[in-house]
Kinemage of the C-alpha trace (Angstrom):
@kinemage 1
@onewidth
@group {chain A} dominant
@subgroup {mainchain}
@vectorlist {calphas} color= white
{ca met a 1} P 13.418 -4.129 -19.229
{ca lys a 2} L 14.058 -7.851 -18.890
{ca ala a 3} L 16.823 -7.296 -16.447
{ca tyr a 4} L 14.328 -5.124 -14.455
{ca trp a 5} L 11.592 -7.603 -14.005
{ca thr a 6} L 14.226 -10.332 -13.445
{ca gly a 7} L 15.313 -8.551 -10.564
{ca val a 8} L 11.878 -7.847 -9.277
{ca phe a 9} L 10.789 -11.527 -9.297
{ca gly a 10} L 14.100 -12.708 -7.913
{ca gln a 11} L 13.142 -10.489 -4.916
{ca val a 12} L 9.790 -11.746 -4.807
{ca val a 13} L 11.037 -15.313 -4.431
{ca ala a 14} L 13.374 -14.257 -1.830
{ca ile a 15} L 10.854 -12.172 0.085
{ca ala a 16} L 8.471 -15.048 0.065
{ca lys a 17} L 10.794 -17.615 1.393
{ca arg a 18} L 11.852 -15.301 4.215
{ca ile a 19} L 8.294 -14.930 5.436
{ca met a 20} L 7.466 -18.591 5.000
{ca arg a 21} L 10.666 -19.347 7.502
{ca asp a 22} L 9.254 -16.732 9.973
{ca lys a 23} L 6.513 -18.778 12.203
{ca ile a 24} L 5.650 -15.589 14.126
{ca ala a 25} L 4.909 -13.823 10.826
{ca leu a 26} L 2.810 -16.855 9.506
{ca phe a 27} L 0.817 -16.638 12.682
{ca phe a 28} L -0.044 -12.911 12.630
{ca thr a 29} L -0.618 -13.273 8.840
{ca phe a 30} L -3.151 -16.129 8.950
{ca leu a 31} L -4.200 -16.918 12.517
{ca phe a 32} L -4.659 -13.605 14.042
{ca pro a 33} L -7.442 -12.502 11.421
{ca leu a 34} L -9.088 -15.752 12.067
{ca ile a 35} L -9.180 -15.076 15.710
{ca phe a 36} L -10.943 -11.862 15.187
{ca leu a 37} L -13.303 -13.591 12.888
{ca leu a 38} L -14.122 -16.346 15.418
{ca val a 39} L -14.551 -13.656 18.182
{ca phe a 40} L -16.901 -11.202 16.211
{ca gly a 41} L -18.502 -14.006 14.382
{ca thr a 42} L -19.738 -15.656 17.703
{ca ile a 43} L -20.957 -12.269 18.882
{ca phe a 44} L -22.711 -11.186 15.941
{ca asn a 45} L -24.286 -14.619 14.928
{ca asn a 46} L -25.866 -15.036 18.253
{ca gln a 47} L -29.420 -14.417 18.189
{ca ser a 48} L -31.091 -12.413 20.829
{ca ala a 49} L -34.143 -13.432 22.704
{ca ser a 50} L -35.907 -10.238 22.049
{ca leu a 51} L -37.441 -9.088 18.651
{ca lys a 52} L -36.490 -5.652 17.242
{ca val a 53} L -39.615 -4.263 15.547
{ca ala a 54} L -40.957 -1.068 14.208
{ca ile a 55} L -44.586 -0.061 14.332
{ca ile a 56} L -46.056 1.834 11.264
{ca asn a 57} L -49.529 3.088 12.155
{ca his a 58} L -51.691 4.348 9.326
{ca ser a 59} L -54.891 4.544 11.431
{ca asp a 60} L -56.028 7.692 13.092
{ca ser a 61} L -58.408 5.758 15.502
{ca arg a 62} L -57.947 6.204 19.258
{ca phe a 63} L -57.613 2.616 19.712
{ca ala a 64} L -54.545 2.317 17.356
{ca lys a 65} L -52.974 5.081 18.892
{ca gln a 66} L -53.297 3.547 22.374
{ca phe a 67} L -51.985 0.129 20.921
{ca val a 68} L -48.772 1.951 19.717
{ca glu a 69} L -48.456 3.801 23.177
{ca asn a 70} L -48.815 0.373 25.089
{ca ala a 71} L -46.292 -1.304 22.817
{ca lys a 72} L -43.763 1.271 23.327
{ca lys a 73} L -44.171 1.157 27.079
{ca gly a 74} L -43.071 -2.324 27.032
{ca asp a 75} L -46.316 -4.183 27.749
{ca val a 76} L -44.931 -6.951 25.584
{ca ser a 77} L -41.471 -7.584 27.029
{ca val a 78} L -40.068 -9.687 23.952
{ca leu a 79} L -40.658 -6.747 21.587
{ca lys a 80} L -38.203 -3.969 21.414
{ca ile a 81} L -39.827 -1.224 19.639
{ca gln a 82} L -37.416 0.960 17.343
{ca asp a 83} L -38.201 4.609 16.074
{ca val a 84} L -38.379 4.968 12.320
{ca ser a 85} L -39.580 7.666 10.131
{ca gly a 86} L -41.697 5.663 7.669
{ca met a 87} L -42.222 2.322 5.993
{ca asp a 88} L -39.129 2.773 3.757
{ca glu a 89} L -36.654 3.355 6.497
{ca ala a 90} L -38.355 0.355 8.422
{ca lys a 91} L -37.761 -1.948 5.368
{ca glu a 92} L -34.243 -0.629 4.650
{ca lys a 93} L -33.332 -1.242 8.498
{ca met a 94} L -34.868 -4.740 8.218
{ca lys a 95} L -32.661 -5.464 5.150
{ca arg a 96} L -29.768 -4.780 7.331
{ca ser a 97} L -30.944 -6.820 10.139
{ca gln a 98} L -31.469 -3.804 12.299
{ca leu a 99} L -35.106 -4.782 12.537
{ca asp a 100} L -36.616 -8.513 12.890
{ca gly a 101} L -39.876 -7.348 11.539
{ca ile a 102} L -42.568 -4.485 11.123
{ca ile a 103} L -45.796 -4.223 12.628
{ca glu a 104} L -48.211 -2.323 10.422
{ca leu a 105} L -51.588 -1.107 11.498
{ca pro a 106} L -53.759 -0.528 8.480
{ca val a 107} L -56.011 2.626 7.895
{ca asp a 108} L -59.200 0.802 9.344
{ca phe a 109} L -57.280 -0.637 12.364
{ca gly a 110} L -59.270 -0.010 15.516
{ca lys a 111} L -62.418 1.444 14.137
{ca pro a 112} L -65.720 0.241 15.294
{ca gly a 113} L -67.105 -2.690 13.556
{ca ala a 114} L -70.783 -3.781 13.310
{ca asp a 115} L -70.900 -4.434 17.010
{ca his a 116} L -69.498 -0.871 17.507
{ca arg a 117} L -66.216 -2.476 19.108
{ca pro a 118} L -62.575 -2.006 17.735
{ca ser a 119} L -61.661 -4.284 14.814
{ca gly a 120} L -59.017 -4.730 12.222
{ca thr a 121} L -55.983 -6.779 11.246
{ca ile a 122} L -52.377 -6.489 12.411
{ca asn a 123} L -50.022 -6.991 9.479
{ca val a 124} L -46.696 -8.442 10.546
{ca leu a 125} L -43.951 -7.969 7.926
{ca tyr a 126} L -40.721 -9.823 7.828
{ca ala a 127} L -37.775 -10.141 5.498
{ca lys a 128} L -37.649 -12.936 2.892
{ca gly a 129} L -35.500 -15.891 4.404
{ca ser a 130} L -36.305 -14.711 7.974
{ca asp a 131} L -39.212 -17.155 8.541
{ca gln a 132} L -38.243 -18.017 12.057
{ca ala a 133} L -38.414 -14.297 13.185
{ca gly a 134} L -41.639 -13.939 11.158
{ca ser a 135} L -43.335 -16.941 12.689
{ca thr a 136} L -42.108 -15.933 16.213
{ca leu a 137} L -43.452 -12.281 15.693
{ca ser a 138} L -46.756 -13.584 14.281
{ca ala a 139} L -47.136 -15.804 17.432
{ca val a 140} L -46.372 -12.847 19.804
{ca met a 141} L -48.751 -10.558 17.978
{ca thr a 142} L -51.530 -13.354 17.935
{ca gln a 143} L -51.161 -13.688 21.421
{ca val a 144} L -51.545 -10.021 22.037
{ca ala a 145} L -54.657 -9.892 19.889
{ca asp a 146} L -56.201 -12.755 21.614
{ca gly a 147} L -55.587 -11.153 25.052
{ca ile a 148} L -57.278 -7.987 23.832
{ca asn a 149} L -60.109 -10.014 22.294
{ca lys a 150} L -60.700 -11.810 25.516
{ca gly a 151} L -60.619 -8.657 27.449
{ca met a 152} L -63.386 -7.150 25.254
{ca gly a 153} L -65.472 -10.444 25.708
{ca gln a 154} L -65.799 -11.067 21.903
{ca pro a 155} L -67.049 -14.387 20.880
{ca glu a 156} L -65.490 -14.076 17.512
{ca ala a 157} L -62.070 -12.252 17.322
{ca pro a 158} L -62.488 -8.905 15.856
{ca leu a 159} L -58.816 -8.263 15.810
{ca lys a 160} L -56.495 -10.578 13.734
{ca val a 161} L -53.032 -10.947 12.611
{ca ala a 162} L -51.673 -11.380 9.095
{ca ser a 163} L -47.970 -11.961 8.266
{ca gln a 164} L -46.274 -11.425 5.017
{ca ala a 165} L -42.470 -11.874 3.895
{ca val a 166} L -41.482 -8.646 2.033
{ca gly a 167} L -38.550 -7.002 0.192
{ca asp a 168} L -35.222 -8.714 -0.478
{ca lys a 169} L -33.780 -11.647 1.657
{ca ala a 170} L -32.492 -10.032 4.740
{ca leu a 171} L -28.819 -10.063 5.669
{ca lys a 172} L -27.844 -11.714 8.757
{ca thr a 173} L -25.930 -9.505 11.282
{ca phe a 174} L -22.832 -11.575 10.806
{ca asp a 175} L -23.063 -11.025 7.025
{ca tyr a 176} L -22.955 -7.388 7.384
{ca thr a 177} L -20.309 -7.469 9.892
{ca phe a 178} L -17.999 -9.855 7.962
{ca thr a 179} L -17.273 -7.427 5.202
{ca gly a 180} L -15.724 -4.969 7.618
{ca leu a 181} L -13.861 -7.805 9.284
{ca leu a 182} L -12.425 -8.786 5.839
{ca ala a 183} L -11.289 -5.159 5.227
{ca phe a 184} L -9.585 -5.054 8.705
{ca ser a 185} L -7.849 -8.326 7.870
{ca leu a 186} L -6.364 -6.489 4.662
{ca met a 187} L -5.267 -3.509 6.775
{ca ser a 188} L -3.756 -5.594 9.287
{ca met a 189} L -1.513 -7.387 6.772
{ca gly a 190} L -0.659 -4.319 4.849
{ca ile a 191} L -0.123 -1.803 7.553
{ca phe a 192} L 0.652 -3.621 10.788
{ca gly a 193} L 2.796 -6.258 9.054
{ca leu a 194} L 4.731 -4.472 6.145
{ca ala a 195} L 5.173 -1.017 7.940
{ca asn a 196} L 7.039 -2.820 10.877
{ca gln a 197} L 8.778 -5.262 8.600
{ca met a 198} L 10.580 -2.930 6.330
{ca pro a 199} L 12.416 -0.848 9.071
{ca thr a 200} L 13.499 -4.190 10.659
{ca glu a 201} L 15.187 -5.179 7.360
{ca lys a 202} L 16.888 -1.644 7.366
{ca gln a 203} L 18.320 -2.036 10.759
{ca lys a 204} L 19.533 -5.491 9.764
{ca gly a 205} L 21.368 -4.112 6.795
{ca ala a 206} L 19.570 -6.335 4.278
{ca tyr a 207} L 18.424 -3.274 2.113
{ca arg a 208} L 22.040 -1.851 2.117
{ca arg a 209} L 23.542 -4.868 0.762
{ca leu a 210} L 20.873 -4.682 -2.212
{ca arg a 211} L 21.893 -1.146 -2.727
{ca ala a 212} L 25.412 -2.192 -3.488
{ca ala a 213} L 23.788 -4.336 -6.457
{ca pro a 214} L 22.301 -2.753 -9.711
{ca phe a 215} L 18.837 -2.836 -8.007
{ca thr a 216} L 16.497 -0.020 -7.731
{ca ser a 217} L 14.140 1.160 -4.743
{ca gly a 218} L 11.355 0.953 -7.387
{ca gln a 219} L 12.172 -2.837 -8.024
{ca leu a 220} L 12.284 -3.603 -4.194
{ca ile a 221} L 8.998 -1.800 -3.392
{ca leu a 222} L 7.265 -3.637 -6.516
{ca ala a 223} L 8.609 -7.022 -5.353
{ca thr a 224} L 7.479 -6.419 -1.790
{ca met a 225} L 4.133 -5.142 -2.940
{ca ile a 226} L 3.478 -8.265 -5.116
{ca val a 227} L 4.545 -10.620 -2.133
{ca tyr a 228} L 2.351 -9.051 0.400
{ca thr a 229} L -0.626 -8.631 -1.836
{ca met a 230} L -0.543 -12.490 -2.625
{ca ile a 231} L -0.216 -13.026 1.152
{ca ser a 232} L -3.212 -10.730 1.897
{ca leu a 233} L -5.420 -12.612 -0.771
{ca leu a 234} L -4.349 -16.064 0.829
{ca ser a 235} L -5.521 -14.649 4.113
{ca ala a 236} L -8.742 -13.181 3.016
{ca ala a 237} L -9.315 -16.611 1.282
{ca ser a 238} L -8.892 -18.361 4.533
{ca met a 239} L -11.259 -15.947 6.178
{ca leu a 240} L -14.033 -16.553 3.433
{ca leu a 241} L -13.660 -20.286 3.961
{ca val a 242} L -14.129 -20.233 7.798
{ca gly a 243} L -16.981 -17.723 7.492
{ca his a 244} L -18.744 -19.848 5.131
{ca leu a 245} L -18.127 -23.088 6.982
{ca met a 246} L -18.649 -21.945 10.583
{ca phe a 247} L -21.009 -19.135 10.211
{ca arg a 248} L -22.973 -19.822 6.867
{ca phe a 249} L -21.867 -16.624 5.331
{ca gln a 250} L -23.561 -16.312 1.857
{ca met a 251} L -22.124 -14.106 -0.922
{ca arg a 252} L -24.920 -12.191 -2.441
{ca gly a 253} L -22.744 -10.622 -5.152
{ca asp a 254} L -20.705 -12.030 -8.078
{ca trp a 255} L -17.607 -13.904 -7.224
{ca leu a 256} L -15.642 -12.395 -10.123
{ca thr a 257} L -16.494 -8.882 -9.296
{ca phe a 258} L -15.637 -9.437 -5.670
{ca ser a 259} L -12.340 -11.129 -6.654
{ca leu a 260} L -11.372 -8.142 -8.807
{ca phe a 261} L -12.294 -5.683 -6.156
{ca leu a 262} L -10.286 -7.789 -3.325
{ca met a 263} L -7.211 -7.718 -5.375
{ca leu a 264} L -7.439 -3.949 -6.000
{ca ala a 265} L -8.097 -3.582 -2.139
{ca ala a 266} L -5.363 -5.630 -0.987
{ca ala a 267} L -2.815 -3.913 -3.383
{ca met a 268} L -4.120 -0.605 -1.795
{ca met a 269} L -3.696 -1.554 1.857
{ca val a 270} L -0.148 -2.937 1.104
{ca ser a 271} L 0.824 0.281 -0.652
{ca leu a 272} L -0.200 2.426 2.626
{ca gly a 273} L 2.098 -0.009 4.450
{ca leu a 274} L 5.002 0.373 1.916
{ca leu a 275} L 4.523 4.258 2.182
{ca met a 276} L 5.293 4.090 5.955
{ca gly a 277} L 7.879 1.289 5.912
{ca ser a 278} L 9.776 3.141 3.000
{ca trp a 279} L 10.148 6.410 4.977
{ca ala a 280} L 10.526 4.994 8.618
{ca lys a 281} L 14.131 4.393 9.615
{ca asn a 282} L 13.352 2.300 12.606
{ca glu a 283} L 10.471 0.510 14.308
{ca asn a 284} L 9.909 3.322 16.673
{ca gln a 285} L 9.112 5.731 13.776
{ca ser a 286} L 6.951 2.963 12.168
{ca ser a 287} L 4.954 2.071 15.050
{ca ala a 288} L 3.954 5.774 15.526
{ca leu a 289} L 2.969 6.153 11.955
{ca thr a 290} L 1.072 2.988 12.228
{ca asn a 291} L -1.124 4.040 15.042
{ca ile a 292} L -1.589 7.544 13.401
{ca val a 293} L -2.888 6.041 10.165
{ca ser a 294} L -4.760 2.749 11.450
{ca ser a 295} L -6.859 4.241 14.232
{ca pro a 296} L -9.154 6.563 12.075
{ca met a 297} L -9.143 3.792 9.358
{ca met a 298} L -10.484 1.229 11.913
{ca phe a 299} L -13.099 3.342 13.593
{ca leu a 300} L -14.056 5.998 10.776
{ca ser a 301} L -14.344 3.657 7.941
{ca gly a 302} L -17.286 1.803 8.858
{ca ala a 303} L -15.560 -1.517 9.317
{ca phe a 304} L -16.685 -2.112 12.936
{ca phe a 305} L -19.207 0.795 13.226
{ca pro a 306} L -21.693 1.338 10.243
{ca ser a 307} L -21.137 4.665 8.807
{ca tyr a 308} L -24.991 5.206 8.797
{ca leu a 309} L -24.830 5.623 12.367
{ca phe a 310} L -22.382 8.572 12.379
{ca pro a 311} L -23.431 12.202 12.633
{ca glu a 312} L -23.592 13.884 9.435
{ca trp a 313} L -20.387 15.897 9.694
{ca leu a 314} L -18.618 12.681 10.701
{ca arg a 315} L -19.738 10.871 7.701
{ca gly a 316} L -18.289 13.599 5.463
{ca ile a 317} L -14.995 13.221 7.038
{ca ser a 318} L -15.048 9.518 6.765
{ca gln a 319} L -15.267 9.586 2.883
{ca phe a 320} L -11.796 10.931 2.948
{ca ile a 321} L -10.421 7.865 4.584
{ca pro a 322} L -9.024 5.201 1.793
{ca met a 323} L -10.356 2.150 3.911
{ca ala a 324} L -13.999 3.545 3.834
{ca ser a 325} L -13.985 2.937 0.048
{ca val a 326} L -12.731 -0.530 0.625
{ca val a 327} L -15.538 -1.277 3.255
{ca asp a 328} L -18.168 0.180 1.134
{ca gly a 329} L -17.143 -1.630 -1.945
{ca phe a 330} L -17.207 -4.947 -0.085
{ca arg a 331} L -20.665 -4.405 1.365
{ca leu a 332} L -22.231 -3.483 -1.950
{ca ile a 333} L -20.815 -6.269 -3.678
{ca met a 334} L -20.979 -9.018 -0.948
{ca ala a 335} L -24.180 -8.027 0.842
{ca glu a 336} L -26.292 -6.007 -1.935
{ca asn a 337} L -25.192 -7.897 -5.151
{ca ala a 338} L -23.708 -4.524 -6.655
{ca ser a 339} L -22.141 -4.665 -10.181
{ca leu a 340} L -18.631 -3.414 -10.903
{ca phe a 341} L -20.221 -0.580 -12.665
{ca ala a 342} L -22.138 0.305 -9.181
{ca val a 343} L -19.028 0.399 -7.282
{ca ser a 344} L -17.059 2.333 -9.947
{ca gly a 345} L -16.677 5.051 -7.555
{ca gln a 346} L -15.089 3.028 -5.024
{ca val a 347} L -12.872 1.266 -7.637
{ca leu a 348} L -11.672 4.676 -8.775
{ca val a 349} L -10.682 5.803 -5.377
{ca val a 350} L -8.972 2.655 -4.461
{ca phe a 351} L -7.132 2.588 -7.767
{ca ser a 352} L -5.927 6.084 -7.522
{ca val a 353} L -4.683 5.823 -3.901
{ca thr a 354} L -2.675 2.746 -4.825
{ca val a 355} L -0.942 4.545 -7.756
{ca val a 356} L -0.347 7.678 -5.947
{ca val a 357} L 0.935 6.141 -2.701
{ca tyr a 358} L 3.218 3.795 -4.608
{ca phe a 359} L 4.715 6.590 -6.588
{ca ile a 360} L 5.295 8.560 -3.365
{ca ser a 361} L 6.906 5.390 -1.911
{ca thr a 362} L 9.614 5.280 -4.478
{ca arg a 363} L 10.369 8.858 -3.701
{ca val a 364} L 10.813 8.748 0.073
{ca phe a 365} L 12.135 5.306 0.398
{ca arg a 366} L 15.438 5.193 2.564
{ca trp a 367} L 17.788 2.199 2.219
{ca glu a 368} L 18.813 2.243 5.844
């Protein structure tokens, strides 16, 4: 046992030194994910000039129905009305930053007052922490109400606007997107980096020389897994630092829970790269495998496109993609403050995939 682990850690040191001497490898390991972060962070951190809102109408008055119709026609150009099924869906979308606010028309809105003219209060709901969006939407609706009041020639405004912060603090668009970028970074390191590196070492004859020593494929795969998992964690740490300093990313969840899940996710991504690199004889084979595996993982896991936007049948398929559990786990922990117990399903999937793929890698490994 001592000889086994001595060989593993000796190879860990050798692989780490070889990577640190390769400037191109270092670039793709650390700077390439950061470039993605800067590009997407700039896009999704940019605030639009328009406000995405939903209108929840509880009133059955003719005036209220006309108010909703006029709003949807675009009479107020700064407002972009989004269709929702009810208040619960609207609040959920507002939490995810898909909506900037909710315009609620109470039951008595638009019904005749003492002077037989429409009256009522327009409630503006916005997420806690989104005071700027709330004040902007309140100002817009106040302007709309004032315009209607003047049109009715009222000395006292029968239509009023009230605003209120509701629900949990809303996520910034960047916060929600950042979790997917972090999962993509781990995938890049594990699949794009490792799957192509191992066939290169085979062609150079490095593994053939190791085979002459009392060194097993299991030791080599384990050593490689340790090194690339550590590098993936360093890359993730650099992304977290840049995300916090440049884009004000805020961790909603527990850092210990996140760290444990991050280590497990990094190990899983590396294991997938190990499987492809172990089997492939050359870079042509590994490149084909990389494209076959990485494409569905990028586009169907929810890393770039939220899975709740997928059709029902596609959401069912996406659940069988290992990276989907990583993305879901990150978002639940980082964005929704989920506990380790709450992500136990994702943890079980990621752990199981890691163990099974590692075992298969030792069986299909080719020394040359």
